[in-house]
N, C-alpha and C positions, 0 to 999 in steps of 0.2 A: 221669300222675304216679305213681299207685299202682294196681297190678292184682294182686288176689289170686284164685287159682284153686283150687277144690276143697280148701279147707283142712279138715283133720280133726285133732282132738286128743282123745285118750282118756286117762282116768285109771282104770286097772284095767278094769272092765267098763262104766264110764260114759263115754259119748261126750259131751263137753262142747261141742265145736264140730264140727258135722256137715255136711261137704261145702259149705262157705261160699265163694261167689265174689262179688267186688265190684270196682268201679272207682271211683277218686276222681280228679277232674281238678285241674289246677293252679289255685290260687286259690279252690278250693271249700271250704266249711265243711260237713262232713257230721256229723250226730249219729246215735248209735246208742242206741236206747231199748229197753225191755222189762223184764219182771219180774225180780226177784232170782233168780239161778240160771239165767238164760237163756243164759249163756255170753259176755256182753258183754266183761267184763274179760279173759277168756282170749283172746277174739278180738283185742282190742287189743294184748295182749302178743305174740301171734303176728305181727300186722302190724308191730309195732315191733321184732321180733327179741329180745324179752326172754324168750320161751319158744320151744321148738322144736316145730313141727308134726309129727305122725306121717306126714302126707302132704300134698301140695299145694305151691303156690309163692306167693311174695310178690315182685313186681317193683316196685322203686322207682327211678325214672329208668332203667328198662330193665335194672336189675341184679337178678338173682334172689338176694336177700339170704340166703335159707335154704340156698343151695348154697355160700356162702362158708365157708372155714375159720374157726374160732373167732376167731383174732386179727384177720383181715381183716373179719369180721362186726362185731366190736367197734369197729374203726376206722370202718367204714362207718356204723354206728349213731351214733357220736359226731359225725360230720360231716353226715349227711343227715337225722337224726331228732331232734326235740326232744320232751321228755316233761314233762307237767304232771300232778301227781296231786292228789287231794283234800287231802292234807296236804303242805305245801310242801317238807318235807325239806331245809330250809336248815341249813347248819352253824352252830351257835350262836356259836362262837368267832370267826367271820369276819364282816366287814362286808358290806353289800349288794353293793358292787362286787367284793369278793373272791369272794363266792358266785357272782356272774355270770361271773367270770373262770375258774371251775373247768373248764368244758368246753374253753376255749381253752388253758389250761395243759396239760390232758391231750393236746390236739392238738399241743402243742409250739410254740404261738405265743409270740413274744417278750413278756416281761412288760409292757413299756411299751405295745406295740401292743395286747395283751390288755386292759389297763386302759382304753385309749382306746375300744376297741370296746365294752367293758362299760359305760362311762359313756354312750356314745351310745345303747345299747339301754335303759339305765335312763331316759334322757331320753325315749325313745319311749313308755315306759309311765308317764311322768309322775312319775318319782322322782329327778330330777336334784338335788334338794335333800337327798336322803337317802343319798348314796353311801357315807358312812362310818358310817352307823348299823348297829348289830348287830340281828339279828332281834328280840331282846327289846325293842328301842327302836322297833319298828314295829307298826302295827296288823295285824290278821289280813288285811285287804284289801291292805295294803302288802306284807306278806310274800308273798302269792300273786302280786302284781305282780313282785316280785323273782324268784320261781320262773318266771314267764312270760318275763321278760327272759333268765334263764339258759337257758331252752329255745330262745330265738330267737337267741342271740348268735352261734351258728355259721352263721346263715342257713340253717337246715335245709330240705330239700325239703318235709317235712311235720312238723307237730306233733301228737303223740298226747296227748290229754287225758282222764284218767279221773276223772270227777266233779270238774271243776276248781273248781266253786263249792259243792260239797257241805258244806264246813266253814265257809261264810261266811253272814252274815246277809243278808237280802233286799236291803238297800241296796248292800252291797259286791258281792253276786252280780250285781246289775244293772250295776254299773260294770265288772265283769270281762266280762260279756256284750258291752257296748258296746266294750270294748277289743279283743276278738277281731275284731269287725266292722271296727274302725279299722285293725287290723294287716293284715287281708285287703285292705282298700282301699289302704293306704299301701305295703305291702310285697309284695302279691300272695301272702300267706302261705296255705298250705293247712293245714286243720285236720281231724282226725278225733277226735271226742269222744264219750265216754259220758256220759249225763246222765239224772237222774230229774227235772230241772227242766223243766217243760213250757214255760215262757217262753223258756228258752234254746233248746230244741229248735225252737220256732216261729221263732226268729230265724235259724236255719241255712238253708243253701240246699236241703238234702235231709235227710230223716230215714229211717233204716233201722230197722225193727222186728225184734228178735230174740225168738225163743221156742223153747225146748227145743233150743238149739244151732244153730238154723237162722235165716236171714234170711227172714221171711215177707212183708215189705213193703219195697220199694225205691222 
């Protein structure tokens, strides 16, 4: 599903990601842990095409994403990669279903078809009764579920999650943890996530430990 080889990212004289290689299989949930400043978020951004590596390659479904021209890379990212962040980044003026429709609208999907797909994905994450609620009318856990539905609505090859429960209380964090497992089982969804939550890391199939820009345990 995802193969990264010899990724390097430097900022001035500081090497933040230092010759990192990894493989993630379809339907696998992989967590990346390590101390602050270890390079975890930078690595995730490289894997998701949000940042450009100084050297190395990232293959998703056998496509070397980093070699694509900017426009094709953006299209590939919108279709093949979903993103979930610590803060949900929902658009406050739009309803839950409209927020989930955004990637489909960008993709050019017909509005009626987009609404149907968005509604189906919101049902999958347990929010079929909140389609027309705006973010301010949802709890923190519900907002993050909308963000997860938005990440999944294009049926991406892989979802990149950066501290997906970092802004939630323990109860909602546990519900999101269970949701990831359910989505893997129902949809065969692949996840790569950064977390400082030991409970979430223990629930994943595999944990990679980063330190000083390198993966020291796989």
